[in-house]
N, C-alpha and C positions, 0 to 999 in steps of 0.2 A: 297335108302330108301329117294328119291325126298320127297316125300309127304306121309304124315299119314293119314288114316280116311280120310273122303270126309264131306269137310266143306259144309251145306244145301245152294241151291241157296240162294242169298243176296236177291234177289227182290221175292221170294216164300211170301206166307203169311201162313205162319206154328208158329208155338208155339214154345219157348226157346227149344232149343235144352237138351237131357237129362244128367243128371250127370256121367252114369255109359255109359261106352265103352268096349268094347273087346279090345282094345290096351291099355296094361295096364302102358305104359310111360303117354299117353294122362291124363289117370285117375292120375298118380303122379302130373301131371302139372296142372290139374283141382282142384286138390285138393292142391294143392300148392295157385293156386289164389284164396280158401276158405279161407285159413290160413292169405292170405296178406290184406283180406276184414277185417278178425278179427282183425287182428292189429290197421289197418287204423280206425275201430269202437273204437277202446280202445286210440287209440290216441286224436281222437275226445274227446270221455270221460273226460279224463286226461286232456285236454284243456276247455273246459265247468266247470268242478269241480276248476279250478284256480280264485282266487280272485282279485280281479282288485286292488292293494293297492298301492298309489302315495301317494307324499307330497302336494297335491292340487286336488281342486276340477277339473282342468283343465288337467292334468297330467290324474288323475282316469277316466275322461269323454276315453283319449284318446286310453290308456291303455286296458282300456273296448273295445275300439271299434276294438283294435287293436284284440285283443284275439275271438272279434264275427267273425272277417273276419276270421282270421285260423280255427277256429270250423267250419266255412261257406266252406271254403277251403278242409274239410275235410268229408264233405257229401260223400256217397258214390252214385254213377248213374247207378242202375241196367243194365242200358242198355248201360255199355260201360265197358272193363275189363283193368284194373289197369296194366296191362303191355301187349306190344305187340312181345315182345324178349328177348333172352336171349343170353346171351356171355360167355362162358368157358376159361378161359387163362391157357396156364402152362400145366403140372410144364416145364421149361427149367431153360435155366442160368438165364435169366434175368426176370422171373414173377414164381409167386406162382401161384398154381393151385386154382381156385376162379370161382366163378361163379354169373353173374349180372344179375336179371330181367331188366329191360328197359321199365319204363312208364313214365306217364306225371309228377307224385311227386314222391317224394319222401317217404317211408313207411319204419318205422324202427321198431324193437318189442323192448320187455320193459327194455331189457339189451343196446339197442342203435345199435344196427347192422342193416345194412340195410335189407330189405325184395325186397324192389324195388327202383332203383337206378334211380334219376330224369334223363330224356333224357339230358337235358345242361350239368349234370355234366362230367369233364373230362373224368370219368372210362366209360362214354357212349361210346365217337366219336369214338371207333374201330367198334361198332355197325356199324355204317354208313359208314365208310373209308377203312375197314379190306378187304382183299383181299387175294387170292392164293398165289398172287406175292409179299404183303406186308401185310401179319396176325397181324401185328403187336401187337404179342402173343395171338391172340386169335386163341385157336385149335377149337372152334364150336361155328357158331354163327346160332342160332334159332329164326324161325318167329312163330307167332302165328295165326290160321285162328279164329274167329272171329265168333261169331253171338251174338246178344241181350244179351251181355256181356260174354257169354260163348265161352268159348276154344273149338274150334271144330276140329281145326286141328293143325301139327305143321309140320315143313320143315325145314330140317337140311342143314348146309355147313359145312363140315369137311375142314376148310382151310389150316392146317397143315398136313395131309393125306387125300386126298380127295378120297373118297369110290366111287366106281361105280354107276352111277344114279344117286349121287346127285345135288345140286343146284352148288355148285362147278365145279362140272363135267360137266354138262349138261348149265351151263350159262345161266341158267332161271329159274324164280322162280313162279312157277302158284300163291302161295299167296300173292307175291308183284303185280301180274297181276292184279288178280281180283281185290285188294283193290283200285289200281290207275282207273281200268276200270268198276269199278259197276256205276250203276245207280245214279244220285245225283240231289236233289231238296232242296231247302230251301236254309238257310244260309252258309254263309261260315263256312267249319271245318279244322281241322288240318290237315297235312300233317305228322305230327313228325313220324308216323310208317314206309313213303315212302321215305323220304327224303336220296336222291343219294348224294354220296360222293361230286360231284362239287356242290351241294348245299349246303353241309355241310359244304363246306368250305369256304362261303360268310356268311351264318349264325355264325360261330364260327371266325370272324374274329376280331381283338383287338379292344375296343371301340375308340382311338385316329384313327382309320382308316377309309375314308372317301370312300366308293364303290359304283360305277357306274354299274348298270347291263343290257347289253342290252338283253332282252328275248325273244326268238320268239312266238307267240302264243300256249300256252301251256306249254312252260316249267315251269311253278311253281313259276314265279319271284316275285308274290305278294305276295303267302304262303311263301316265303323265307324270303321277309323282314318282315313279320309280324314274325317268327321265329326269325329273328336275333333279333328281338323288345326284345321277351321274353327270347332270351340267354343273351343281355347284362343285361338284369335287374337282372337276376341270377347272372350271373357274375361279375356283379358291383353295387349292390345294393346301396352301401351308398351313392356311386358317384351319381348316375342316381335318386337319391329318392330326391336329394335335387338341379337336376338342369333340370331333367324334361326330359322323352321322348313325342315326337308326331310323328304321323300318320298324313300325310296329301294326301286326293285323288283325283279322278276328282268333286264327287258331291257325295250328303249326301247318296242317296241311296246304292250306294256304299260302304261306309262308314258304314252305320247301318249294312249291310251283314258280312265284314270283323270284324266290332268289335265283333261277336262272336267267332271268334279265340283266343284272346290273354286270355278270360276268363277262356277258358279251358286246357289253357298252367299253371294260376295260375298269370297270370297278368292281374289285372282291371284299375292299377293307369296309363293310357295311356290315353291322350289326341288323341283325332282323329277331323279335319276339313278338309275344302277345302279350295285354295288359297282364294276364294272367301269371305268364312267369316273370313279368314285370315285377308282381309284385308281393310275389314267394308261391309256394306250394298249399291248395287246398286238399283238405279232408274231408270236411261236412259239406254239406248241403243247407241250402234255407228254403223256405218258402216264398213263392215270388213274391207276395207283399210283405214279410220280411226283408229280403233284400233291396226291394224297390226303397224301403226305410233307412236300410242301412247304406245306402249310395246315396241320400239325399246332403245337400251341400250342409245342412245345419249340424251335421254330424262333427263340421269341422268345426265348429265352435265349441260344442260338446267335450270332444278331443282335445283341445286347446286348454278348455278348463280345468280338465281332469288330469293334466300333464302339470300346470302350472299352481295348481292348489297344494301339489305335492312341497313348495315352498313353504316351511316353515317363518311362523313370526318369531322374533326374540324375545326372548322371556328371562332370559339369563345373561348376566355380562358375562365376555371373554376374558377369562384369567389366563395369561403366557406368564411361565416362571423363565428367568434366565441370568444363570447365574445367582446372586443373592436377593435378586429384585423379584418382585412381579408386577409385572404391567393389565392392569385392569382399565376393559374398552368396555362404557357401558353399555346396556341393552341398547337402549334409544339411537346411540352412537352407531350400534349394529343394523337396526332398524334403518337406518337411512342409508347404510349402504344396500341391505337387499332392494329396498325401495329401487333406488336408482338403477341396480342391477337388473329386475322385471323391469321396467320401463326404455332399455336401451333400445327394444324390437330385435334381440340379439337371437340365437337359439340357446335355448335351457341348459345342453350339455356345455354350449360355452359360456354363458354367465355364470354358470357351478364352476368351471375351469378358473373363473377370474374369482372368484369369491376369497380364497387363501392368500392371494398377492394386496385383498383390500382391506382383508383385514390383517393382515399385516405391515400395511402402511399406516392404518391406524392407529396402531404400537409401536411405531418408529416415530409417528408424531411427538406420542408421547415421550418418549426417550429423548426428542432433542429438546421437546421443554423442560426436560429434567436436567439440561446442560450435556448430555451424549451429545458424539458423532456419529451415528451410523451410518455406513454405505449401503450399494445395492447388495453388496456380499451377507450383511447383517437382516438385509429386506426379506433375501430367497433363503436364507437359513429359519428363519420364523414363519415362512411360508410354509415350507415342509416341516417344521416340526411339529408333534403328535399333538400338541394341546389343539393347534390350532385346525390340524387337519379332521381332527374328532368334531371339533365343534361345529366346523362347516358341515360335515355329512350329516349330523342332527337337525340342520337349519335345510338342506339343500341334497337331498337325497339321490345318488345314482336310482336312473330307472332304465327299464327297457320297456319296450313298447309290447310286450306279450303279458306284462303283471301290469300294465294299466288298464289292457281292454278289458284282462283277466278280472281285474280287481270290479271295473263297469259291470260287467255282464254278470258277476255273481254277487254282489250289494246293492238294492235296492236303493238304501242312503245315498253311497256314492254317487251312483248314475242320477238320483234325485237331485244331487246337490249338481253335478255339472251340467244337467237339462237344464235346470231351472228357467224356467221361461224362454226354452227353446222348445221342446219338445213335450207333448202332452204326458198324461198320467198312462192315458191307455199306450203311446207309443211308446213310454219308456219299458211298459209291463211286457211288448213285443218282444224288447231286446232283451231282455231279460232270461237266464237259461231258467229251465223248470228245476232241471237237477245241475247244478253245477258242477264240473270236472273236479279229479281230486286237489290238480297244480295245474299252472299253466302249459306246462310240459305235455298233459295227457290232453291238452284242449283240440278237439277235431274244428280248427278255423274255419272256415267255409269262405268263399271265395269273395264275399262280401265284405268278408273279415279280413280277408288279408289285405284288402286296400287300407281300413282302418286301420292296420298294424303300418303299411308305408307311411300314412299320414303322422301319425304319431311320429316312425321314426324320423319322419322330416319337422317335426317339433323339437325334437332332442337335438337331431343334427340335420343341418343343409342339406340337403339332396344334390348330390353334381349334377350341375349342369351341361348338356353337348351342346355342341353348333348347331344342329338342325335334325329335324324329327321328323318322318314321313308317318300320320297317321290314317289308315284307311278304317274303313267301316266306322268312322267316328259317330253315326248317327245313334248308334247302338250300345255308347258307355254313359253310364251313369256319370252324375255331375261329380261323385268321388273318386269315380275311374279318371274322369275328365282331368281333376287337380294331381293326379298323380302323374300322370302325362305331363303336364302343363311345368311342374314343378323341375322337369328334367330339361325345360326349355328354358328356364327362368332368364340367362342371361344369350338363348339363344335364340332361333326362330324355326317354326311348325309347316308345313304342307298339308292341312286339314282336308280328308277327300270322305264325300259321303252320299246319301240322300235320305232324305226327309221321308219320302215315301218309302224306303224300305226300311224303315224302323222297324225292329220286328221285337226289341225288348220292352216289359214293362214300363221302364224307365227309359225310353228313347227319348233323346232329346225334342222337344217342340220346336227351335228356332236355333239357327248359325247362332244369331247375336247369345244366347244366353250358351251357347255352348261356348265360345270364343270367351266369356266372362268366367268362365269355369276354367277355362285353359291358361289367365291369367294374360288373355292378347285382344284387350279392347278395342286395339284400334285394327284388328285385321283385316287385310282388302277379303270381299267376297267376289267370287266370279261363278255363274251360272252356266255350265254346259247343256245344251238342251240339243243337237246336231248328235244322234246317234249315228256309229258306223257298223255297230255287230250287227244289233237286232232290227230285222225287216219291219217294212212299213205294216203290214198286216199282222204281223205279231204287237209292235209295240202301240199299235191305235188301238188294238183291242186292249191290251192290258190297261192301255192310258184313260179306261174309261172306268177307273176304279178310282183314278186322281182324286175327284172331288171331293170324294168321300171320306179320303186318308190322308189325302195333303192338300185341300183347296188352294193352299196360297205358291203352289208350283206350278211355273209354265210347263204345257204341255211338251212331251219330247219328239221332236221328228226325228224321222230315219231318212238319211243321206242318201241311200244306195239306191242303185239301177235296179236290184233285181227286189221286188215286194215281198218276197216269200210266199209263204204257203201254209194254210190255217181254215183245219180241220174241225168243227165240235160233231161227236158220236156219242149218239145217246144209247146205253148198251143195252135197253130194251130186260132188266134183270138178269144181265147175264156180262156182269163189269169183267171179271176176271177174263172167258174167254173175249170180250172185246179188244181189252189191252193184249194180250196176245196177236189177235190179229192186227191191230193197230202198229205194235213193235216189228212185226216182220214187213207189214206193208213199207215202214221209216227205212227197215236196211236195206228192201229192195227198189227204195224210189232213189236214194244218193248216196255219195260214198261219206263220209264219215262217222263222226259218233250218236250215238242213239242216247239220252238219258231219260230213264224213264222214272220220275217224281211223285213221290206218292205220300198221305198220312204216313208219319210215323209206325203208326199203331197196327199200319197194314204191311208194313213189308215181309214180314214172313211168309204170307199169304200171295201177295205176290211174285216173292222168291219163288216159291212153290210150284206156280203157275208159267212162270218163265223156266222153270228148270223138268219140269214134263212136257213142255211142249221146244223141249232140246235145245233152247234159244241162250246161248252161252252169255254170262254176263258176272260182272262182278259189282259189289256191294259198297256203296261209300259211305263214308261216317268213323267213328271212333274204332281205332286200330283194322278197320277196312282198307282198301286199295285207295289210292292217293288220288285226286280229282284231276281233271284238265282244269286249268284256269281260266279268267273270264276273259284273260288277252290271247287271240290266236296261238297255237301251235303249230310247229311244222312236222312233228309226226316222228322227223325221224328217227329208228332205231326202237318205236314204240311196237308191240304186239298184243298189246290187251283185247281185251274182247271188245269190241264194239259198242255194246252193250252196258250202261250203267245204274244200277239200280240207286235212287237218290232219293233220302227218308228228306222231308222237304224241310226241316231244321240244318240240313247240311249244306242247302241247294246255293245260298247267298255267295256269291263272288265267283260259281262254276261254270260255265256254258256247254254245250252240245250241239250238233249240227242240225240234229233233229230233235224235238224232246214230245216226248208225253207225258199227259199232264193227268194223274188218276184220279178222278173224282176231288174237283174243287170245294165242294164243299163239307166234304172230311178235314180238308186241310185247313180251313178257315175254322169250325170247329172242335179243333187241338188248341188252340191257341186260348189265353185265359178273358180274353172280350174280344168284341168284332172288329173293333178299328186292326187290333193286333193281327185278326187273322184276314182280314182282308187286306194286311200289308202283306205278309207272309205270302197269298197268292199272287198278289204282285209282285214279289221277286222270282217266284217259282214258273208264272207266264214268260218273263223275260231273258231266260235262258236259253233261247232257241236262238241260233244263226241261221239257218234257212225256212225250219218249217214247225211248227207245231199245231198238234194234235190235242185237242182236250174230250178226256172219255168220261163217262159219268152217269149214275142213274139218278143221283137224286137231284132236285134243281139249280141250276146254277146261279150264283147270287147277281145281283139285281144290276141290268144292268151288261151282262155277258153273255145273254143267249143266244141273239141272232146277229151273228159276223158281219152282217152287209148292213145292218142298222147303222144310221146315223148316230 
């Protein structure tokens, strides 16, 4: 009784399945869904009937907004089901017989009894983790097949007393496989129905735990990170609603697509940004070797020195006229105050604010020695007096990040002083402007500069820390970029996601241990996901032949999909563009879903012309181009974009397509500054396929990628 009824082809253009069925058990489950929809409608009507009564206008408006948001969250989506699974527990010595339906949100009846349990609730954990070896009190787990909001099938696992033919006996869930492998397009959707045990352990880790997830292509690491954000907000609502949760991704298009996941899970108050947006707008660019140097962690030392070197030594006494007296604090006493403030470990601006009060206190000590009895009001008046304020400014000037960095890049002597024994003379020369701008306001700061400006800002004033940060594609961040992220989680935690084999920047990290040090989280827990649910075996095994050359320490990824997928290598024989067109046509005819045509960036115009001449409708992904489909599957509802997407190789990371046509791998490798980075870029490109991969080439393929049947 492994699977009951026959769910329709998820790609077929048919009407919604009927409610009646010849299977009485399925009919009962369908009726339960109808009842659950009724209860949710009742909950919404109740919420709409509540009055926002509060003590003042502002509180009333906030309460009204809260009620409106709750009512919106209770809107029924007829294209989606309210639950996707069920668990039956006990009875035994530790569990009372109970039944729980697992869904995306909690639904209760008029008496407050649960009708559907939120997937994030503790009672839902066994749905994801229970097994015949560790049933966790579950006697039966049921998964539902769903089509257009209707239950069309169910599949049982009897965990405590397996029955012949059920999933616990065969070890294979057809419904789960179909859900994972179905064609996808449009924005990212949640994977809440398909979370695997190893993923669930990451999702439900304690809020105080920083986790680093090394994940091979297709292992769902991005979705795991987003579901972890939703779980944390559910489990630690009060704490995180105050301190905030932020998702940091590689680019804005990627974030716009992953941004669709959390609202489907009931979470809308989560920020989304990129490192570039986090640290400020850039107007210039750096050569790769200069950007790499500016991203080096040694620059933090240079900038710290440059800021604190602005504190002057006391060379003159402080003299404060008050009434008929003049109070004098010798320069050596002032210097003691300066030394104490610079050694306290506080930020530059905080210590600067302390200085006038410390000077005023020194004046009051002398007043008391002379027999006066000054109080706190006198100290405040002295601290605010013009002589003290002017004297303090000369010793401890106000600074801003742009002025500090402008001074370093335009003054060789200032840079040499700050970089002494930290950077070589040649490295210092690389950082200096050939022709300095007229002022800091006219400087065309580069992306690497904005990260340094952010670092200086933190030396001046402590950056506000958030409760939790989800950092995706972390392997591509420089040490200084990682520091910028880490200081925003100095009192919180992070979920760090990435793949060392997909590091495609010149400054890509060499190890997660190194990255976590730059993030300030040396005690982080490392998890490695190797079971792939997106990329079929034929594709991932082919791409993995590059791993010994690009990331020799990583475990080989394993595809757990039942369908091995398709892999074709096509030699163009001098007809690269016509062969590409033929491959795209074959991909369109072979299977439903999207087709990604991934090419070296400089060949995009030629391939676009060839597709246009062949009347193959397509969109171009990239800057100011169409938004890409995300790495995690979408349901395609309401999307009518062309199936063919032309993708520059540098834009492919994080994206996925049902069929992928990779054009001239050698050109993709050659476009990068070095071979290792080029092979890593190719690894990313080859692993974008969900169902089938076609490689079209004229030039010889990189070593190891020639024969798809070779061991």
